[in-house]
N, C-alpha and C positions, 0 to 999 in steps of 0.2 A: 850534481852540476859536476861536470867531468874537469878535469885540471885546464885545459883552454878556457873554457868560459869563465873559469873563475879568474884565469890570468888576464881576460883581457875585461871583466870585468873590475879588478883591482885597477887595472892600468884608467879605466874610466870614472872610476870616483877618486883614484889619486890625482887625476888631471882635472877634475869638479875643483877637489880643497884646494888646489893650487891655483886656480884662475885669477887673474888679478884685475879686480874691478877698477883699477885706479881711474880717477876722472878721464885722465888722459888714453885709455884705452875705452873708456864709455865713449867719449866722443870720437874717436876712432870708428867704433862699433857703430856708431850712428849714423857718420857720414858714408860708410859703407852701405846698409839700409839704405839711405835717401839714395844716394849712386844707384843703387839697385832699381829703387823705385821709379827713377826719372829716365834708365834705361827702357824699364816695361811702357812708360808713357813714349818714349821716344821709337819705338816699335809698332807700339800702339798707333801713334798718328800716322806713320807711314803706308798704315793698312787702311786708316780710316779715308786717307788724303788719297787714295788709290795707287798710291806709289808703288807698292807690292800687293799683290793678290792672294795674299794669308790671311783672309777672313778667320777660318777656322782655329787660327792661333789666340784669336784675340781673348777669347773664353779665359785662356793659359794666364796671358797677360793681366786679363783684369784678375783674376782669382790673386795673383802674387799680389798686386797692390790692394786690395781688399785684405788679405791676409796680413800683410805688414799694417796697415791702417789701425787694426787690433791694438797694438802695443804701440803704437808712434808716440805718445805720451810717454812710455815707460822709458823711452831712448834718451831723456833729459834730465836724469837725476840731478838734484840740486848738486852745486858744486861743480857742475862738469861743464859749465861755463866759458865764456871768451876770457872772463877776470883770471880764472883755473888754466884754459886753454886756448891760448892766444889765438891758435892758426884754427880756432873752429868761426863755423860762420854762422852759429847761432847768436843771435842777437842777447842782451843781459833782459828785453822785455819780453821774453819766454818766461822767465822766473817771476819779473817785477808784475806781470800780468799772466799766472797762470791760470786763471779762470777761463781771459780771454784765450789762451792758448789752448786749451781741453774745447774750448768752444770752437774752436778754430778746425781741431782734429776732429770733433764730431761732424764738421761740414764735410771733411774727406770722407769720413766712413762712411756715411749717408750717399755720397756723390761714388764712390768707390763701389758700394752694393750698386746702386743703382745701375752704374757702367755694367757690373758682371753681369745682373738681370739682362741688360738690353742685349749683351752679349749671347746669352742664352735663346735668346727668342731667334738670333741669326739675320735678323731684318736690321739692313743699314739706316734705314728712317728713322730707328728708336737709338741705333747705337752713335750716331754723329750727335745728335744733341745730348746725350747723356757723356760723350768723351769732352763735350766742350763744356760741361757742367764741373765735371773732375777735372778740366784742365783749370779752369776758373777757381775752382777750391784748394788747387795746389799755389795756384796766383797769391789767393788770399792771404796765403799764410805767407808766404815766401814776404811779400812786400811788407807783412808787418812786422816778421819776426827773424827774418835772415837777412845777413849784410850781403849787398852785392858782391859777386863772384869777381873778381878779376883775370880776364883772359888775356 
């Protein structure tokens, strides 16, 4: 290993050791990931509704959402709820009904996988209903486990 590689490795190791997984940072990270998924949903909606003709992009959006779905439940560690992080949109019900929350996440995982498979077909008659089911899975979780955003 050369000096430069060793230096980069040392910096990466040091930054990992200095990571601050405080409840506030966990909630902030969760928010950023959720916003990203929301942006992929919005972009996909523009294509699915025919407002933008970038059908080939749907697979990338679907993959990003499906990838994120695999670790959603890990974004909600105990102690990162609104009792500790008042600005969090997460409701206490997430931790009070952890089993239900995990089940809702499983629904999102399946819907995101189905949407990804539909985008791989390239057939809008398969993509539209899969996208609708994906949106429904998002709403099902938000309706139960997320407080309304004030705009």
